[in-house]
C-alpha positions in Angstrom: -24.8 -46.3 1.8 -26.5 -43.9 -0.5 -24.4 -41.7 -2.8 -25.9 -38.3 -2.8 -26.7 -37.4 -6.4 -27.6 -34.1 -7.8 -31.0 -33.1 -9.2 -31.3 -35.6 -12.1 -33.3 -35.3 -15.3 -35.0 -38.6 -15.2 -35.5 -38.9 -18.9 -32.6 -36.9 -20.2 -30.2 -39.7 -20.9 -27.9 -39.2 -23.9 -26.8 -42.4 -25.6 -24.3 -41.1 -28.1 -23.1 -38.3 -30.3 -23.4 -38.2 -34.0 -20.4 -36.8 -35.9 -21.0 -35.2 -39.3 -20.6 -31.9 -41.2 -21.4 -28.8 -39.2 -24.3 -27.1 -40.9 -27.5 -25.2 -40.0 -28.3 -25.0 -36.3 -25.3 -27.2 -35.4 -23.0 -25.0 -37.3 -24.4 -22.0 -35.5 -24.0 -23.6 -32.1 -20.4 -24.6 -32.8 -19.6 -21.1 -34.1 -18.6 -22.3 -37.5 -18.3 -19.5 -40.1 -16.9 -19.4 -43.6 -15.2 -16.1 -43.0 -11.4 -16.1 -43.2 -10.9 -14.4 -39.8 -13.2 -16.8 -38.1 -11.4 -19.7 -39.7 -8.0 -18.4 -38.6 -9.3 -18.0 -35.0 -10.7 -21.5 -35.1 -7.4 -22.9 -36.4 -5.6 -21.1 -33.6 -8.0 -22.5 -31.0 -7.7 -26.0 -32.4 -3.9 -25.7 -32.2 -4.0 -24.7 -28.6 -6.4 -27.7 -27.8 -4.1 -30.1 -29.6 -1.1 -28.7 -27.6 -3.0 -29.2 -24.3 -4.0 -32.8 -25.3 -0.3 -33.5 -26.1 0.5 -32.2 -22.7 -2.0 -34.6 -21.1 -0.5 -37.4 -23.1 3.0 -36.5 -21.9 1.9 -36.5 -18.3 0.1 -39.8 -18.7 3.2 -41.4 -20.2 5.5 -40.0 -17.5 3.1 -41.4 -14.8 3.0 -44.8 -16.4 6.8 -44.9 -16.8 8.1 -43.3 -13.6 5.5 -43.4 -10.8 6.9 -45.3 -7.8 4.4 -48.1 -8.2 2.8 -49.5 -11.4 -0.3 -47.6 -12.4 -3.4 -49.1 -13.9 -4.2 -47.3 -17.2 -7.9 -47.3 -16.6 -7.6 -46.0 -13.1 -5.3 -43.2 -14.3 -7.6 -42.1 -17.1 -10.8 -42.4 -15.0 -9.2 -40.3 -12.3 -8.3 -37.7 -14.9 -11.8 -37.6 -16.3 -13.2 -37.3 -12.8 -10.8 -34.5 -12.0 -11.9 -32.6 -15.1 -15.6 -32.9 -14.1 -15.3 -32.2 -10.4 -13.2 -29.1 -11.2 -16.2 -27.6 -13.0 -18.7 -27.5 -10.0 -19.5 -29.6 -6.9 -22.1 -31.8 -8.6 -20.5 -32.9 -11.9 -18.6 -36.1 -11.7 -17.6 -39.4 -13.4 -19.2 -42.7 -12.4 -17.5 -45.9 -13.3 -19.7 -48.8 -14.4 -20.3 -50.0 -10.9 -21.1 -46.6 -9.5 -23.5 -46.0 -12.4 -25.3 -49.3 -11.6 -25.5 -48.3 -8.0 -27.0 -44.9 -8.9 -29.6 -46.6 -11.0 -30.5 -48.9 -8.1 -30.8 -45.9 -5.8 -33.3 -44.1 -7.9 -35.5 -47.2 -7.7 -35.5 -46.8 -3.9 -33.6 -49.8 -2.7 -29.9 -50.5 -2.2 -27.5 -52.2 0.2 -25.3 -50.4 2.8 -25.6 -48.1 5.8 -28.2 -45.6 4.9 -26.4 -42.2 4.8 -26.7 -39.4 2.3 -23.2 -38.1 1.8 -21.1 -35.6 -0.2 -17.4 -34.7 -0.4 -16.2 -31.8 1.7 -12.7 -30.6 2.1 -11.1 -34.0 1.7 -13.5 -35.7 4.0 -16.9 -37.3 3.5 -19.7 -35.2 4.9 -23.0 -36.7 6.1 -25.9 -34.8 4.6 -28.4 -36.8 6.5 -28.9 -40.3 7.8 -31.9 -42.1 6.4 -34.5 -43.0 8.9 -34.6 -46.5 10.3 -31.2 -47.6 8.9 -28.0 -48.7 10.6 -26.7 -45.1 10.4 -29.7 -43.5 12.0 -29.9 -46.1 14.7 -26.2 -45.7 15.6 -26.7 -41.9 16.1 -24.9 -40.6 13.0 -25.9 -37.0 12.5 -26.3 -34.5 9.7 -23.1 -32.5 9.4 -20.8 -35.3 10.8 -17.6 -35.6 8.8 -16.4 -39.2 8.2 -12.7 -39.0 8.5 -11.8 -42.8 8.4 -13.3 -46.1 7.3 -12.1 -49.2 9.2 -9.2 -47.0 10.5 -8.2 -45.9 6.9 -8.3 -42.2 6.3 -10.7 -41.0 3.6 -8.3 -38.1 2.6 -7.2 -38.7 -0.9 -10.1 -41.1 -1.4 -12.7 -40.2 -4.1 -16.4 -40.1 -3.1 -17.1 -43.1 -5.3 -14.3 -45.1 -3.6 -15.6 -44.1 -0.1 -19.1 -45.2 -1.0 -17.8 -48.5 -2.4 -16.0 -49.1 0.8 -19.0 -48.4 2.9 -21.2 -50.7 0.9 -21.0 -54.5 1.3 -22.9 -57.6 1.9 -25.7 -57.5 4.6 -24.6 -58.4 8.1 -21.0 -57.4 7.5 -19.6 -54.7 9.7 -17.6 -51.4 9.2 -16.2 -48.9 11.6 -16.8 -45.2 10.9 -14.6 -42.5 12.5 -16.5 -39.2 12.8 -15.7 -35.6 13.5 -18.7 -33.8 15.1 -19.1 -30.1 15.8 -18.7 -29.4 19.5 -17.1 -32.8 20.3 -13.3 -32.7 20.8 -12.5 -36.4 20.4 -13.2 -38.5 17.3 -16.3 -40.6 17.5 -16.1 -44.3 16.4 -19.3 -46.2 15.5 -19.5 -49.8 14.4 -22.3 -50.3 11.9 -23.7 -53.6 10.5 -24.7 -53.3 6.9 -28.1 -54.3 5.7 -30.4 -54.0 2.7 -31.7 -50.5 2.7 -35.3 -50.1 1.7 -35.9 -46.3 1.6 -39.2 -45.3 3.0 -39.4 -42.0 1.2 -42.8 -41.1 2.5 -43.8 -41.2 6.2 -47.2 -40.0 7.4 -49.4 -39.7 10.5 -52.7 -38.1 11.5 -52.3 -35.4 14.1 -54.9 -33.9 16.4 -57.9 -32.0 14.8 -57.5 -34.1 11.6 -54.3 -32.4 10.6 -52.2 -34.6 8.2 -48.4 -34.8 8.5 -46.4 -36.1 5.6 -42.6 -36.3 5.5 -40.7 -36.8 2.2 -37.1 -38.0 2.8 -36.0 -38.0 -0.8 -37.2 -37.8 -4.4 -36.9 -41.2 -6.1 -39.2 -43.1 -8.4 -41.6 -43.9 -5.5 -42.1 -40.4 -4.1 -45.1 -39.1 -5.9 -47.0 -42.4 -5.7 -46.1 -42.7 -2.1 -47.4 -39.2 -1.3 -50.7 -39.9 -3.1 -51.1 -43.2 -1.2 -50.3 -41.5 2.1 -52.8 -38.7 1.6 -55.5 -41.2 0.6 -54.8 -43.3 3.8 -54.9 -40.2 6.0 -58.1 -39.0 4.4 -59.7 -42.3 5.2 -58.4 -42.2 8.8 -59.9 -38.7 9.2 -63.3 -39.9 7.9 -62.8 -37.7 4.8 -62.5 -34.7 7.1 -58.9 -33.6 6.8 -58.5 -30.0 7.6 -54.9 -29.3 6.6 -51.4 -30.7 5.8 -47.9 -30.2 7.1 -45.5 -31.3 4.4 -42.0 -31.9 5.9 -39.1 -31.4 3.5 -36.4 -30.9 6.1 -33.1 -32.7 5.4 -34.5 -33.9 2.1 -31.5 -33.7 -0.2 -33.5 -33.9 -3.5 -33.4 -36.4 -6.3 -35.3 -36.7 -9.5 -36.7 -33.6 -11.3 -39.7 -35.4 -12.7 -40.7 -36.4 -9.1 -40.3 -32.8 -7.9 -42.6 -31.7 -10.7 -45.2 -34.4 -10.0 -45.3 -33.6 -6.3 -45.7 -29.9 -7.0 -48.5 -30.8 -9.4 -50.3 -32.5 -6.6 -50.9 -29.1 -5.0 -51.0 -26.6 -7.8 -53.9 -26.5 -10.3 -52.4 -24.4 -13.0 -49.4 -22.2 -13.9 -45.7 -22.8 -14.0 -44.0 -25.2 -11.6 -40.3 -24.8 -12.6 -38.2 -23.9 -15.6 -34.6 -24.7 -16.5 -32.3 -22.6 -18.6 -29.4 -24.3 -20.3 -26.3 -23.0 -22.1 -28.3 -23.2 -25.4 -31.8 -21.7 -25.5 -33.0 -24.8 -27.4 -32.3 -27.0 -24.4 -34.3 -24.8 -21.9 -37.5 -26.3 -20.6 -40.6 -25.3 -18.6 -43.1 -27.5 -16.7 -46.6 -26.4 -16.0 -49.2 -27.8 -13.5 -52.0 -29.9 -15.0 -54.9 -29.0 -12.7 -54.8 -31.8 -10.1 -54.8 -30.7 -6.5 -55.1 -33.9 -4.5 -55.8 -32.0 -1.3 -58.8 -30.1 -2.8 -57.3 -26.8 -1.6 -56.5 -27.7 2.0 -54.3 -25.3 3.8 -50.6 -26.4 3.6 -47.5 -25.6 5.7 -44.2 -26.7 4.3 -41.2 -27.3 6.7 -37.7 -26.6 5.2 -34.2 -26.2 6.7 -30.6 -26.1 5.5 -30.7 -29.7 4.6 -33.6 -29.2 2.1 -31.9 -29.1 -1.3 -32.5 -29.5 -5.0 -35.8 -31.2 -5.7 -37.1 -30.1 -2.3 -36.3 -26.5 -3.2 -38.2 -26.8 -6.5 -41.3 -27.9 -4.6 -40.9 -25.3 -1.8 -40.3 -22.6 -4.4 -43.3 -23.5 -6.5 -45.7 -23.7 -3.6 -44.4 -20.4 -2.2 -44.6 -18.5 -5.5 -48.1 -19.7 -6.1 -49.0 -18.9 -2.5 -50.3 -22.5 -2.2 -48.4 -23.1 1.0 -46.8 -21.2 3.9 -43.1 -22.1 4.3 -41.8 -22.3 7.9 -38.3 -23.1 9.1 -34.9 -21.9 8.0 -33.3 -21.1 4.6 -32.8 -24.1 2.4 -29.5 -25.3 1.0 -29.4 -23.4 -2.3 -28.7 -26.1 -5.0 -30.3 -24.6 -8.1 -28.6 -26.7 -10.8 -29.6 -29.6 -12.9 -27.4 -32.6 -13.6 -27.9 -34.8 -16.6 -26.6 -38.4 -16.5 -24.9 -39.3 -19.8 -24.1 -43.0 -20.1 -20.7 -43.8 -21.7 -21.2 -47.2 -23.3 -19.0 -49.8 -21.5 -17.5 -47.2 -19.2 -20.1 -46.0 -16.7 -21.5 -42.5 -17.1 -20.8 -38.9 -16.4 -23.0 -36.6 -14.3 -22.8 -33.2 -15.9 -24.4 -29.9 -14.8 -26.4 -28.8 -17.8 -28.8 -26.1 -16.5 -30.0 -23.9 -13.7 -33.6 -24.1 -12.6 -35.9 -21.2 -11.7 -39.0 -20.9 -9.6 -42.3 -19.7 -11.3 -41.5 -16.1 -10.3 -38.1 -16.3 -12.1 -35.9 -16.7 -9.0 -32.7 -18.7 -9.3 -32.2 -20.6 -6.1 -28.5 -21.3 -6.8 -26.4 -20.3 -3.9 -29.3 -18.5 -2.2 -31.8 -21.1 -1.3 -35.4 -20.6 -0.4 -36.2 -18.2 2.5 -39.2 -19.3 4.6 -42.2 -17.1 5.0 -42.0 -17.6 8.8 -38.4 -18.1 10.1 -38.2 -20.6 13.0 -34.9 -22.1 14.1 -34.5 -25.7 15.2 -32.5 -24.9 18.3 -32.2 -21.9 20.6 -28.4 -21.4 20.1 -26.6 -21.6 16.8 -24.5 -24.7 16.5 -21.0 -24.0 15.1 -20.4 -25.8 11.8 -17.1 -27.4 10.6 -16.8 -26.7 6.9 -19.3 -25.7 4.3 -22.9 -25.5 5.3 -24.6 -24.2 2.2 -24.2 -24.6 -1.6 -22.5 -21.2 -1.8 -19.8 -22.5 0.6 -18.7 -25.3 -1.8 -15.7 -25.1 -4.0 -16.5 -24.2 -7.6 -20.1 -23.5 -6.8 -22.0 -22.0 -9.8 -22.9 -18.3 -9.7 -26.5 -17.2 -9.2 -27.5 -15.6 -12.5 -30.2 -15.2 -15.0 -33.1 -14.8 -12.6 -34.9 -12.0 -10.8 -32.6 -9.8 -8.7 -30.8 -11.9 -6.1 -31.7 -9.4 -3.3 -35.4 -9.3 -4.2 -36.2 -12.1 -1.8 -39.4 -14.3 -1.7 -42.7 -12.8 -2.8 -44.1 -10.6 -0.1 -47.1 -12.3 1.7 -50.2 -10.4 2.8 -52.2 -13.6 3.4 -50.5 -15.0 6.4 -52.6 -15.7 9.5 -52.4 -13.0 12.2 -50.7 -15.4 14.5 -47.7 -15.6 12.2 -46.2 -12.4 13.7 -46.3 -14.0 17.2 -44.5 -17.2 16.2 -41.1 -17.3 18.1 -38.1 -17.5 15.8 -36.4 -20.0 18.1 -37.3 -22.3 21.0 -37.7 -20.6 24.4 -35.2 -21.1 27.1 -35.5 -24.5 28.7 -37.3 -26.1 25.7 -36.3 -29.8 25.7 -33.7 -31.1 23.3 -35.1 -32.7 20.2 -35.9 -36.4 20.6 -37.3 -38.2 17.5 -39.4 -40.4 19.8 -41.1 -37.3 21.3 -42.8 -35.2 18.6 -43.5 -32.4 21.2 -39.7 -31.7 21.2 -39.7 -30.8 17.5 -40.1 -27.1 17.9 -40.4 -26.3 14.2 -43.1 -28.9 13.7 -45.0 -27.7 16.8 -45.0 -24.1 15.4 -46.1 -25.4 11.9 -49.1 -27.0 13.6 -50.0 -23.7 15.3 -49.8 -21.8 12.0 -51.7 -24.5 10.1 -54.6 -24.5 12.6 -54.7 -20.7 12.3 -54.9 -21.1 8.5 -57.7 -23.6 8.8 -59.6 -21.2 11.1 -58.9 -18.3 8.7 -60.2 -20.3 5.8 -63.4 -21.3 7.6 -64.0 -17.7 8.6 -63.8 -16.6 5.0 -66.2 -19.2 3.8 -69.8 -17.9 3.4 
């Protein structure tokens, strides 16, 4: 089982807080002033804070003394901390020591469990996507499924961390998942056998006419190196005659920010890749490309959909703004916030939303997502969804603010191949249902190949 984490700052781990006199920039940040009116206002604010902390203490003692069953103090306090964080936005949360260790294992790209990316949704556990070649994907678990029970026990009232812990376990042990699926009236029960999950984050193949296809399933510590290795292998298979690349970011829920920057840098020679804006200007950052296009300016088509989130949106947004790639598919998820993991010595860690990120043109993706240059749906008919489908549907979702106007849309393209206007926006009637074993049934990928070949021809025609 893989707990879906937010976009993490791989190196932004805070180890402690120094306490001392408020002076200089710190005093300015804390709003400290020697004026009498400011001091009185500060005293009033402190008094209210102390009153609320006393209220918390009163509730805690009442729970300890009068709840129907004995309550573990650590559990009660950790639940309170998690409630404080999860009430801020959908991606801030508390991780106990075990969950923190599990998260660290996940970023390395290997963990034990079922192989599902999940989040919490309306009291249930929602499947973001099953990871390829894992017990979950082989059993037919689908993106958008709601897990309503584990081994017959409802997940309502269960925290996301507890649900993940329950789904994890020793290899070869079994667990029964009860699923609610859109369009299916009765609950679906699947029995899964746990195994060690080795995430293959990069999958690649050589298509006809020396077209490279690379799929990134997540952004962990292995993603950029895996991409580079895949491109080198495909270049060799093509006899150093690769003509173009389809980069598939569909259903990629994101991961590490530094990996998103590294992958973007593999295609962009210069200019901004992404910037983050925090509450305090001193904490805002910007990342620029370092002049290292590993494809040597090959035409690129990027596939995105509603399951493309976070780090995937950074890459898609950067390549779109620089006109380095043509985006094809459907609008992405819209997670435009950065989470910093702050270790709490001896007590796990907190995942705290600390910034919004912005594409090179200044767009905030938060709640809006990335709109493709060529819109192509996966299926002919819209499938009804049960519960939130986009970031903006989640409770306590952050507002989109601070960037270019929200209604400005993506940069207008005047460089698309002529065939782009003839690409159908959905499969024709009678088009076969998608079958992972039959690439020709992947309508979006088929159209991406059509567009890419036109881009290759257009480039050759422009070459003297």
